[in-house]
One Martini backbone bead per residue (centre of mass of N, CA, C, O) as a GRO file, in nm:
protein
   69
    1MET     BB    1   1.607  -1.496  -0.113
    2ASN     BB    2   1.812  -1.211  -0.062
    3ILE     BB    3   2.136  -1.164   0.085
    4LYS     BB    4   2.337  -0.871   0.179
    5VAL     BB    5   2.651  -0.769   0.251
    6VAL     BB    6   2.743  -0.429   0.297
    7ARG     BB    7   2.901  -0.453   0.577
    8GLY     BB    8   3.165  -0.617   0.643
    9ASN     BB    9   3.293  -0.941   0.801
   10PRO     BB   10   3.136  -1.214   0.848
   11THR     BB   11   3.113  -1.490   0.993
   12PRO     BB   12   2.972  -1.785   0.956
   13GLU     BB   13   2.825  -1.771   1.235
   14GLU     BB   14   2.692  -1.494   1.204
   15LEU     BB   15   2.539  -1.557   0.945
   16ALA     BB   16   2.375  -1.796   1.057
   17ALA     BB   17   2.235  -1.635   1.282
   18ALA     BB   18   2.093  -1.421   1.102
   19LEU     BB   19   1.938  -1.636   0.921
   20ALA     BB   20   1.783  -1.770   1.151
   21VAL     BB   21   1.618  -1.524   1.229
   22VAL     BB   22   1.484  -1.471   0.956
   23ARG     BB   23   1.339  -1.750   0.932
   24VAL     BB   24   1.174  -1.738   1.193
   25ARG     BB   25   1.016  -1.474   1.120
   26ALA     BB   26   0.895  -1.587   0.858
   27ALA     BB   27   0.746  -1.828   0.990
   28ALA     BB   28   0.572  -1.664   1.181
   29ALA     BB   29   0.430  -1.489   0.967
   30ALA     BB   30   0.304  -1.741   0.813
   31ALA     BB   31   0.135  -1.867   1.066
   32VAL     BB   32  -0.053  -1.638   1.047
   33PRO     BB   33  -0.363  -1.576   1.006
   34PRO     BB   34  -0.570  -1.417   0.824
   35GLY     BB   35  -0.709  -1.157   1.035
   36ALA     BB   36  -0.538  -1.172   1.272
   37PRO     BB   37  -0.461  -1.043   1.558
   38SER     BB   38  -0.218  -0.852   1.677
   39ALA     BB   39  -0.017  -0.714   1.917
   40HIS     BB   40  -0.025  -0.440   1.792
   41ASP     BB   41  -0.333  -0.392   1.787
   42ALA     BB   42  -0.371  -0.404   2.094
   43TRP     BB   43  -0.177  -0.171   2.169
   44SER     BB   44  -0.331   0.054   1.968
   45ASP     BB   45  -0.586   0.047   2.118
   46PRO     BB   46  -0.788   0.290   2.251
   47SER     BB   47  -0.941   0.120   2.471
   48ARG     BB   48  -0.698   0.081   2.662
   49ILE     BB   49  -0.721   0.374   2.776
   50ALA     BB   50  -1.042   0.428   2.806
   51SER     BB   51  -1.088   0.221   3.049
   52ARG     BB   52  -0.984   0.426   3.215
   53ARG     BB   53  -0.972   0.665   3.442
   54LEU     BB   54  -1.014   0.988   3.404
   55PRO     BB   55  -0.936   1.288   3.466
   56GLN     BB   56  -1.051   1.544   3.655
   57PRO     BB   57  -1.140   1.842   3.696
   58GLY     BB   58  -0.886   2.067   3.845
   59PRO     BB   59  -0.619   2.194   4.026
   60ALA     BB   60  -0.463   1.881   4.005
   61THR     BB   61  -0.460   1.748   3.723
   62TRP     BB   62  -0.164   1.762   3.620
   63GLU     BB   63  -0.074   1.521   3.820
   64ARG     BB   64  -0.287   1.303   3.642
   65THR     BB   65  -0.183   1.286   3.326
   66PHE     BB   66  -0.022   1.045   3.373
   67TRP     BB   67   0.006   0.726   3.188
   68PRO     BB   68   0.076   0.436   3.284
   69GLY     BB   69   0.208   0.160   3.059
   0.00000   0.00000   0.00000
């Protein structure tokens, strides 16, 4: 893996901190078994929203169309 500083002049401490973050993220990504669901999959699952009670048609429906979460 090659990392290149494109702009600025980081101190050795800043560069070490940035590289530590990159290495930790790479190690975490490598530790996930193939085919395992990720947190992003659960967040984007449509059943997460569909499991809630949907607004019923009526004169004040526009007040209930916001889904907090």
